[in-house]
C-alpha positions in Angstrom: -26.5 -11.2 -7.7 -24.1 -13.3 -9.7 -22.2 -10.2 -10.8 -22.0 -9.0 -7.2 -20.7 -12.3 -6.0 -18.0 -12.4 -8.7 -16.9 -8.9 -7.9 -16.8 -9.8 -4.2 -14.6 -12.7 -4.8 -12.3 -10.6 -7.0 -12.1 -7.9 -4.3 -11.1 -10.4 -1.6 -8.4 -12.0 -3.8 -6.7 -8.8 -4.9 -6.9 -7.2 -1.5 -5.5 -10.3 0.1 -2.6 -10.4 -2.4 -2.0 -6.7 -1.8 -1.7 -7.2 1.9 1.0 -9.9 1.6 2.9 -8.8 -1.5 6.5 -7.7 -1.3 7.0 -6.9 -5.0 6.4 -3.3 -6.0 4.9 -4.1 -9.4 2.5 -6.6 -7.8 1.5 -4.0 -5.2 0.8 -1.4 -7.9 -1.3 -3.7 -10.0 -3.3 -5.1 -7.0 -3.9 -1.6 -5.7 -5.3 -0.5 -9.0 -7.4 -3.6 -9.2 -8.9 -2.8 -5.8 -10.0 0.5 -7.1 -11.2 -1.0 -10.4 -13.2 -3.8 -8.7 -14.7 -1.2 -6.3 -15.6 1.0 -9.2 -17.2 -1.9 -11.1 -19.1 -2.7 -7.9 -20.4 0.9 -7.8 -21.4 0.6 -11.4 -23.5 -2.4 -10.6 -25.1 -1.3 -7.3 -25.0 2.5 -7.6 -24.5 5.1 -10.4 -22.0 5.4 -13.3 -20.7 8.7 -12.0 -19.5 7.1 -8.8 -17.8 4.3 -10.8 -16.0 6.7 -13.1 -14.8 8.8 -10.1 -13.4 5.6 -8.5 -11.6 4.6 -11.8 -10.0 8.0 -12.1 -9.1 8.2 -8.5 -7.5 4.8 -8.5 -5.5 5.5 -11.6 -4.2 8.8 -10.2 -3.3 7.2 -6.9 -1.3 4.4 -8.5 0.5 6.8 -10.9 1.5 8.9 -7.8 2.7 6.0 -5.8 4.5 4.0 -8.6 7.8 5.9 -8.6 8.2 5.6 -4.8 7.3 1.9 -4.8 9.7 1.2 -7.7 12.6 3.1 -6.0 12.1 1.3 -2.7 11.8 -2.1 -4.3 14.8 -1.7 -6.5 17.1 -0.2 -3.8 16.2 -2.4 -0.9 17.9 -5.6 -2.3 21.3 -3.9 -2.7 21.6 -2.6 0.9 22.9 -4.1 4.0 23.3 -3.5 7.8 22.0 -0.3 9.1 21.0 0.8 5.6 18.9 -2.3 5.2 17.1 -1.7 8.5 16.3 1.8 7.3 15.0 0.6 4.0 13.0 -2.2 5.6 11.2 0.5 7.6 10.2 2.1 4.4 9.6 -0.9 2.1 7.9 -4.2 2.6 9.9 -7.3 3.4 9.0 -11.0 3.1 9.5 -11.8 6.7 5.9 -10.9 7.7 4.2 -12.5 4.6 2.9 -15.6 6.4 1.7 -13.6 9.3 -0.1 -11.1 7.1 -1.7 -14.0 5.1 -3.1 -15.5 8.3 -4.3 -12.1 9.4 -6.1 -11.6 6.1 -7.9 -14.9 6.6 -8.9 -13.9 10.1 -10.1 -10.6 8.8 -12.3 -12.3 6.2 -13.9 -14.4 8.9 -14.5 -11.4 11.1 -16.0 -9.5 8.1 -18.4 -12.4 7.5 -19.5 -12.4 11.1 -19.9 -8.6 11.4 -21.8 -8.3 8.1 -24.3 -10.9 9.3 -24.6 -9.5 12.9 -24.5 -5.8 12.2 -25.7 -5.1 8.7 -25.5 -1.4 8.0 -26.2 -1.4 4.2 -28.0 -3.9 2.1 -26.7 -7.0 0.3 -23.1 -8.1 -0.1 -21.9 -4.5 0.2 -21.8 -5.1 4.0 -19.1 -7.6 3.6 -17.2 -5.5 1.0 -16.8 -2.4 3.2 -16.2 -4.5 6.4 -13.5 -6.5 4.6 -11.7 -3.4 3.3 -12.0 -1.6 6.6 -10.8 -4.4 8.8 -7.9 -5.3 6.4 -6.9 -1.7 6.4 -6.9 -1.6 10.2 -4.8 -4.8 10.3 -2.2 -3.3 8.0 -2.1 0.0 9.9 -1.9 -1.5 13.3 0.4 -4.5 12.8 2.6 -3.6 9.8 6.3 -2.8 10.5 6.9 -0.9 7.3 5.6 2.3 5.8 4.5 0.8 2.5 2.0 -1.6 4.1 0.9 1.1 6.5 0.2 3.5 3.7 -1.7 0.8 1.7 -3.8 0.1 4.9 -4.7 3.8 5.0 -5.8 3.7 1.4 -7.9 0.6 2.1 -9.5 2.3 5.1 -10.4 5.3 2.9 -11.9 2.9 0.3 -14.0 1.3 3.0 -15.3 4.6 4.3 -16.0 5.7 0.7 -17.9 2.6 -0.1 -20.0 2.8 3.1 -20.8 6.5 2.5 -21.8 5.7 -1.1 -24.1 2.9 -0.2 -25.8 4.9 2.6 -26.4 7.9 0.4 -26.4 6.8 -3.2 -27.7 10.0 -4.8 -24.7 12.2 -4.2 -23.7 15.4 -6.0 -20.6 16.0 -7.9 -19.1 18.0 -5.1 -19.3 15.2 -2.6 -17.8 12.7 -5.1 -15.0 15.1 -6.0 -14.2 15.9 -2.3 -13.6 12.2 -1.5 -11.5 11.8 -4.6 -9.4 14.8 -3.6 -8.9 13.5 -0.1 -7.7 10.1 -1.5 -5.3 11.8 -3.9 -3.9 14.1 -1.2 -3.2 11.0 1.0 -1.4 9.4 -2.0 0.7 12.5 -2.4 1.6 12.5 1.3 2.6 8.8 1.2 4.7 9.4 -2.0 6.5 12.3 -0.2 7.2 10.2 2.9 8.5 7.3 0.9 10.7 9.6 -1.1 12.2 11.0 2.1 13.0 7.5 3.4 14.5 6.5 0.0 16.7 9.6 0.0 17.9 8.9 3.5 18.7 5.3 2.6 20.6 6.5 -0.5 22.5 9.0 1.5 23.4 6.5 4.1 24.6 4.1 1.4 26.8 6.8 -0.1 28.3 7.6 3.2 29.0 4.0 4.0 30.9 3.6 0.7 33.2 6.6 1.1 36.8 5.2 1.1 39.0 6.0 4.1 42.8 6.4 4.3 44.5 4.8 7.2 47.2 6.9 8.9 48.6 4.1 11.0 51.3 3.4 8.5 53.1 5.9 6.2 53.1 5.3 2.5 56.1 3.5 0.9 58.2 5.0 -1.9 59.1 3.1 -5.0 57.4 0.0 -3.7 60.3 -0.5 -1.1 59.3 -0.9 2.5 60.9 1.5 4.9 62.1 -1.4 7.0 64.2 -2.6 4.1 
């Protein structure tokens, strides 16, 4: 029970930090920790095969998303105007951070209430999957950028995976592999979408920096003005 409580606290902390983080390296580390803590949870309450599958899936997802997150994080600070608005649609900004923190706290309270009123699985696993699911819904419904929306989808998939695992613990390799493939395919789709937005932002930046030649005044010869 102590191990489950410690893992539950770690899951809440890293998922909350993931929902409010605007730094790409923090987001990658927290996302991997979500999968690692969930895998350790499955190691305690389920089978080692499920835990190993979760570790492998989380590492693969983070490896796929890391280049896109790094590109969005490094390119957003150097942009301005219309380009910044396009980049902000693709990458997280700090403007929503206090709002998302309050939302995460409300989600935690809702998860406590729902896990007590409508227990679907046994023990603290109720809170774990309610927490991940509600936090994922919050990010998908209320986020204004594609990065948080994508992370919300991954958290939702984690919640469904955890619930399905706790309902039917003795699952075959095919079922475990199918869920891992779905998660990895979602990560590939997110990486592709983020790359498209990054390329569009880079193209807009290049277009904005092309020098123009004014034709209102003819060039001077020898540094002497025509009027002279």
